[in-house]
Every structure is written in C-alpha cells, then in structure tokens.
C-alpha positions as CSV (number, residue, x, y, z in Angstrom):
1,M,-18.9,-15.7,1.0
2,G,-16.6,-18.5,1.9
3,A,-15.1,-18.9,5.4
4,G,-11.7,-18.2,4.0
5,H,-12.6,-14.8,2.6
6,A,-10.4,-12.1,4.1
7,H,-10.0,-8.4,3.4
8,K,-6.8,-6.5,3.0
9,L,-7.1,-4.9,6.5
10,Y,-7.3,-8.3,8.1
11,R,-4.1,-9.8,9.6
12,H,-4.3,-13.5,10.2
13,G,-3.2,-14.4,13.7
14,H,-3.9,-16.2,16.9
15,S,-4.2,-13.9,19.8
16,P,-6.7,-13.1,22.7
17,I,-8.1,-10.3,20.5
18,H,-8.5,-12.5,17.4
19,D,-10.3,-15.2,19.4
20,L,-12.9,-12.9,20.9
21,P,-16.4,-13.2,19.3
22,P,-17.0,-10.6,16.7
23,H,-20.0,-8.9,18.3
24,C,-18.0,-8.4,21.5
25,K,-15.3,-6.6,19.5
26,I,-17.8,-4.5,17.6
27,A,-19.6,-3.4,20.7
28,A,-16.3,-2.6,22.5
29,A,-15.0,-0.6,19.6
30,F,-18.2,1.3,19.2
31,C,-18.4,2.1,23.0
32,F,-14.7,3.2,23.0
33,V,-15.3,5.6,20.1
34,V,-18.4,7.1,21.8
35,V,-16.4,7.6,25.0
36,V,-13.5,9.3,23.1
37,V,-15.9,11.6,21.3
38,S,-17.5,12.5,24.6
39,T,-14.2,13.6,26.2
40,P,-13.6,17.3,26.6
41,R,-11.0,18.5,24.1
42,E,-9.1,20.4,26.8
43,S,-8.2,17.1,28.6
44,M,-5.1,16.4,26.4
45,W,-3.8,13.9,28.9
46,A,-7.0,11.8,28.5
47,F,-6.3,11.3,24.8
48,A,-2.7,10.2,25.6
49,L,-4.2,7.6,27.9
50,Y,-6.6,6.5,25.2
51,A,-3.6,6.0,22.9
52,V,-1.9,3.9,25.5
53,L,-5.0,1.7,25.9
54,L,-5.1,1.2,22.1
55,G,-1.3,0.4,22.2
56,V,-2.0,-2.3,24.8
57,V,-4.7,-3.8,22.6
58,T,-2.4,-3.7,19.6
59,A,0.3,-5.5,21.6
60,L,-2.2,-8.2,22.8
61,A,-3.4,-8.6,19.2
62,R,0.2,-8.9,18.0
63,I,-0.4,-6.3,15.3
64,P,2.9,-4.6,14.1
65,A,3.0,-0.9,14.6
66,G,4.0,-0.4,11.0
67,F,0.9,-2.3,9.8
68,L,-1.4,-0.1,11.9
69,L,0.3,3.2,11.0
70,K,0.2,2.4,7.3
71,R,-3.6,1.9,7.5
72,L,-4.0,5.1,9.4
73,L,-3.1,7.0,6.3
74,I,-6.8,6.7,5.3
75,E,-7.4,9.8,7.5
76,V,-5.0,12.0,5.6
77,P,-7.9,14.1,4.1
78,F,-9.2,14.8,7.6
79,V,-5.7,15.8,8.7
80,A,-5.5,18.3,5.8
81,F,-8.9,19.7,6.9
82,A,-7.8,20.0,10.5
83,L,-4.6,21.8,9.5
84,L,-6.6,24.5,7.7
85,M,-8.9,25.2,10.7
86,P,-6.5,27.5,12.6
87,F,-6.3,29.7,9.5
88,V,-10.0,29.9,8.6
89,V,-11.9,29.7,11.9
90,P,-12.6,33.3,13.3
91,G,-11.8,34.2,16.9
92,E,-8.9,35.3,19.1
93,Q,-5.6,35.2,17.4
94,T,-2.2,33.9,18.7
95,H,1.2,33.3,17.1
96,V,2.6,29.9,16.5
97,L,6.0,29.5,14.7
98,G,5.7,33.1,13.5
99,L,2.2,32.5,12.0
100,S,-1.0,34.2,13.2
101,V,-3.6,31.6,13.9
102,S,-7.0,31.3,15.6
103,V,-7.2,30.0,19.1
104,P,-10.6,28.4,18.5
105,G,-9.2,27.0,15.3
106,L,-6.3,25.4,17.1
107,W,-8.7,23.7,19.6
108,G,-10.9,22.6,16.7
109,A,-7.9,21.1,14.8
110,W,-6.7,19.3,17.9
111,N,-10.2,18.0,18.6
112,V,-10.5,16.6,15.0
113,L,-7.0,15.1,15.0
114,A,-7.1,13.5,18.4
115,K,-10.6,12.1,18.3
116,G,-10.4,11.2,14.6
117,T,-7.1,9.4,14.9
118,L,-8.2,7.4,17.9
119,G,-11.5,6.4,16.2
120,V,-9.7,5.3,13.0
121,A,-7.2,3.4,15.0
122,A,-9.9,1.5,16.9
123,S,-11.6,0.7,13.6
124,V,-8.4,-0.5,12.0
125,L,-7.7,-2.7,15.0
126,L,-11.2,-4.2,14.7
127,A,-10.8,-4.9,11.0
128,S,-7.2,-6.2,11.6
129,T,-8.4,-8.9,14.0
130,T,-11.8,-9.8,12.5
131,E,-12.6,-11.3,9.1
132,L,-15.3,-9.8,7.0
133,R,-17.6,-12.8,7.3
134,S,-17.2,-12.6,11.1
135,L,-18.0,-8.9,11.1
136,L,-21.2,-9.6,9.3
137,L,-22.1,-12.4,11.8
138,G,-21.3,-10.0,14.6
139,L,-23.6,-7.3,13.3
140,Q,-26.3,-9.9,12.8
141,R,-25.8,-11.0,16.4
142,L,-26.1,-7.4,17.6
143,K,-29.6,-7.3,16.0
144,L,-28.7,-4.9,13.2
145,P,-31.6,-4.9,10.8
146,P,-31.3,-8.1,8.6
147,L,-31.8,-6.1,5.4
148,L,-28.8,-3.9,6.2
149,V,-26.6,-7.0,6.9
150,Q,-27.7,-8.6,3.6
151,I,-26.9,-5.4,1.7
152,A,-23.5,-5.2,3.3
153,S,-22.9,-8.9,2.6
154,F,-23.8,-8.6,-1.1
155,M,-21.8,-5.3,-1.4
156,I,-18.7,-7.0,-0.1
157,R,-19.1,-10.1,-2.2
158,Y,-19.9,-8.3,-5.5
159,G,-17.2,-5.7,-4.9
160,D,-14.7,-8.5,-5.2
161,V,-16.5,-9.9,-8.2
162,I,-16.6,-6.6,-10.1
163,T,-13.0,-5.8,-9.2
164,D,-12.0,-9.2,-10.7
165,E,-14.1,-8.5,-13.8
166,M,-12.4,-5.1,-14.2
167,R,-9.0,-6.8,-13.9
168,R,-9.8,-9.3,-16.6
169,M,-11.1,-6.5,-18.9
170,S,-8.0,-4.5,-18.3
171,I,-5.8,-7.6,-19.2
172,A,-7.9,-8.1,-22.4
173,R,-7.4,-4.5,-23.5
174,R,-3.6,-4.6,-22.8
175,S,-3.3,-7.9,-24.7
176,R,-4.7,-6.0,-27.8
177,G,-2.2,-3.2,-27.4
178,F,-4.5,-0.7,-25.7
179,E,-2.9,1.9,-23.4
180,A,-4.9,4.8,-21.9
181,R,-2.5,7.7,-22.6
182,G,-4.9,10.6,-23.1
183,V,-8.3,11.9,-23.9
184,R,-8.5,9.9,-27.2
185,Q,-8.7,6.7,-25.2
186,W,-11.6,7.9,-23.0
187,G,-14.1,6.5,-25.5
188,V,-12.8,3.0,-25.1
189,L,-12.8,3.3,-21.3
190,A,-16.4,4.6,-21.4
191,K,-17.4,1.6,-23.4
192,S,-15.6,-0.7,-21.0
193,A,-17.4,0.9,-18.1
194,G,-20.8,0.3,-19.9
195,A,-19.9,-3.3,-20.6
196,L,-18.9,-3.8,-17.0
197,F,-22.2,-2.4,-15.8
198,I,-24.2,-4.7,-18.1
199,R,-22.2,-7.7,-17.1
200,S,-22.7,-6.9,-13.4
201,Y,-26.4,-6.3,-13.8
202,E,-26.9,-9.6,-15.7
203,R,-24.8,-11.5,-13.2
204,G,-26.9,-10.0,-10.3
205,E,-30.1,-11.2,-12.0
206,R,-28.7,-14.7,-12.5
207,V,-27.6,-14.9,-8.9
208,H,-31.0,-13.6,-7.6
209,L,-32.9,-16.2,-9.7
210,A,-30.6,-19.0,-8.4
211,M,-31.2,-17.8,-4.8
212,V,-35.0,-17.7,-5.4
213,S,-34.9,-21.2,-6.9
214,R,-33.2,-22.5,-3.8
215,G,-35.9,-21.0,-1.5
216,Y,-34.6,-17.5,-0.8
217,A,-37.5,-15.4,0.7
218,G,-35.9,-12.2,1.7
219,S,-33.7,-13.5,4.6
220,M,-30.5,-15.5,4.7
221,P,-30.3,-18.6,6.9
222,V,-28.1,-18.4,10.0
223,I,-25.4,-21.1,9.5
224,D,-23.0,-20.2,12.3
225,E,-24.5,-19.2,15.7
226,V,-21.9,-17.0,17.3
227,T,-22.1,-16.9,21.0
228,A,-20.0,-15.3,23.8
229,S,-19.5,-16.2,27.4
230,R,-19.5,-13.7,30.3
231,T,-15.8,-14.0,30.5
232,Q,-15.4,-12.9,26.9
233,W,-17.8,-10.0,27.3
234,A,-15.9,-8.9,30.4
235,Y,-12.6,-9.2,28.5
236,A,-14.0,-7.1,25.6
237,A,-15.5,-4.6,28.0
238,A,-12.2,-3.8,29.6
239,L,-11.2,-1.2,26.9
240,P,-14.4,0.9,26.9
241,V,-14.8,0.7,30.7
242,L,-11.2,1.9,31.3
243,A,-11.8,4.6,28.7
244,L,-15.0,5.7,30.5
245,A,-13.1,6.1,33.7
246,V,-10.6,8.3,31.9
247,C,-13.4,10.3,30.4
248,L,-15.1,10.9,33.8
249,L,-11.8,12.0,35.2
250,G,-11.5,14.4,32.3
251,W,-14.8,16.0,33.1
252,T,-14.2,16.3,36.8
253,L,-10.5,17.4,37.0
C-alpha cells in the first residue's frame, strides 16, 4: 500500500490533530468511547459536554461541520432502531406528542442515540485525520496481533483492487450494450460475479507467490517506525481525560 493511499473518509490537512502519531489518536479515541459508554444515561448534560469536546477537536482538526455530519449518516440504521424502542419496549407508559410510549423505551432510545452518535463521531474524526496506512501502523505500534494487522492490510488493499476490477467489467458490459433492467439480466450478472471471484482468487495466488519468492515468512517488515513523545501522548490524552472527569461527575452528582 503506497504512502499516498487515502480513503474517502480521510481529509487531507495540516493541523495539530493530523500531526499526532496514529497510535496516540487510536488510543485516545478508544478510551473516549469507553468513557462515553460508561456514563449513566440519566446524565444528559454529560453527553452535551462530550459533544462540546468533540466540537473542539473538530475545530482543531479543521474539519468542516458538513463533512462530519455527512459521514454521520452511516448510523441511520441505528437511529431507526432507536426510534422503535419507545413503542416496543414494555414498561411504564407516558404520552409524548399525543402518542403512548414506554418510559424505559425512551431511556433506551436516548442511550443508543447519544452514545452511538458520539462513538461514531469520534471514529469519523479519527478516520478523517489519519490515513489508512497510518492507522495500520498505529495498530501495529499498539501491539495488535500482527496477523490481524496483515489481514486488515490485505483486505483494504484488495478491496480497492476488486472494486477497480468490477468497474472495468462494468465498463466492458456497457460498451457491448448491456444494461441490467430486470430479472433476465441476472444470469449475466451472476457470470460476471463468478468471473470476478476467479480473477481475484488467481491474483491472490500470484501475489502470494511473489511475496514468498521475496522472502515473506508470515510477517511483514516494519518499514516506518512510528514513535510519540510524552508531549504528544499528553496532547492526545486530553480528550479522554476530560471526558473521564465528566463521567465521574455524572456518577457522583
């Protein structure tokens, strides 16, 4: 994977957040999400403060609000699930906007929406300020099992390869006048899927043989040694530490 490889969530920029080592950002985001999940759902003010903290990080990273909000749409299925909870969870009933809803269901919906949204926002911010290659290096630096890091690396690389192969096959079909308009065309699409699988499998074999011929023995060499200073760790720890203070207040007040 080349150093210039970037994913769609990444937004190129130069900011204090972009410049932090990837393992610092991964650890900070993970700890922040753990703290958010540990916060009692009744402390609504705590979640508002968490949102403010993420807003500060967004401003420091120079990420436009529209960019962040657009990528938060990934949690729409969870929002739909949360909106159903007041109507399906049994328990004490109350009336909201003329509708009879469950009180435990309302709390459950709030819990899912608040914690889920904050968790997704933290993940989007991490992805927006860290390239994929750097994320993998950060996971490696955090001592994630090397096999998992390699699987993730190959998955990302070959996801792009297979997507590009699908695009070329689609162009080839359209150049021959093919358009998938109904059930009659499913046979052609099925054959295309089979051809894509065979091509991907054969390419994987060729790549593996090429790696073995170059000395691959089950582990990838570490080319870039990512390090972090105490100042950088302290800077990254500011978010989860402040969140932890809010969480402790939420349990005591």
